[in-house]
C-alpha positions in Angstrom: 0.0 0.1 -0.2 0.9 3.1 -1.2 0.2 7.5 -0.3 -1.9 8.5 -3.0 -3.6 12.2 -2.9 -7.0 10.0 -1.3 -4.6 9.6 2.0 -2.4 12.2 1.9 -5.5 14.9 1.2 -6.6 13.2 4.7 -3.3 13.5 5.9 -3.2 17.2 5.7 -7.2 17.9 7.0 -5.4 15.5 10.4 -3.0 18.4 10.5 -5.3 21.6 10.2 -5.7 19.9 14.0 -4.1 21.3 17.7 -1.5 19.5 18.5 -2.0 21.7 21.8 -5.9 21.6 21.8 -7.3 18.7 21.5 -10.5 20.5 22.7 -10.5 22.9 19.1 -12.5 21.6 16.2 -12.4 22.5 13.1 -14.8 23.8 9.9 -14.3 23.0 6.4 -15.8 25.5 4.4 -17.6 25.1 0.6 -15.2 27.5 -0.7 -12.3 24.8 0.7 -10.4 22.9 -2.2 -12.6 19.9 -3.2 -9.7 17.4 -2.0 -10.0 18.8 1.4 -14.0 18.7 0.9 -13.6 14.9 0.7 -11.6 14.2 2.8 -12.8 15.7 5.8 -16.3 13.3 4.1 -13.9 10.5 4.5 -12.7 10.3 8.0 -15.9 11.2 8.8 -16.9 8.4 7.2 -14.5 6.8 9.3 -14.6 7.4 12.4 -11.9 10.2 13.0 -13.9 13.1 12.5 -16.9 13.8 14.4 -18.7 16.0 11.8 -18.6 16.4 7.7 -17.3 19.0 7.2 -14.6 18.6 10.1 -16.0 18.5 14.2 -14.1 17.7 16.3 -11.4 14.6 16.7 -12.9 11.5 18.0 -10.5 9.9 20.1 -9.3 7.3 16.9 -9.3 10.6 15.1 -7.2 11.9 18.0 -4.5 8.8 18.0 -4.5 9.4 14.3 -3.7 13.1 14.4 -0.8 12.1 17.0 1.1 9.7 15.1 0.8 12.1 12.1 2.5 14.8 13.9 5.0 12.1 15.0 4.9 10.8 11.3 5.9 14.3 10.0 8.1 15.2 12.4 10.0 12.4 11.9 11.0 13.7 8.2 10.9 16.4 9.2 14.6 15.4 10.6 16.2 17.0 13.9 15.5 20.5 14.4 18.6 22.7 14.7 
């Protein structure tokens, strides 16, 4: 399995959530990139978001967002 445009868009949506507070939600507006709108819908259908246009992370969504943030940090390499 490899990353494709859909999975990258889903990761991008997860990265929109604050890593400091799980109490902050997001709203993906109808004027947003169609790929992000679809990604949010898929994450909602998968049980990671509370609303089809963002909302809040579920417990599973919070775990996924934490992993996404960790992966991005690892790929960025050591910070100087």
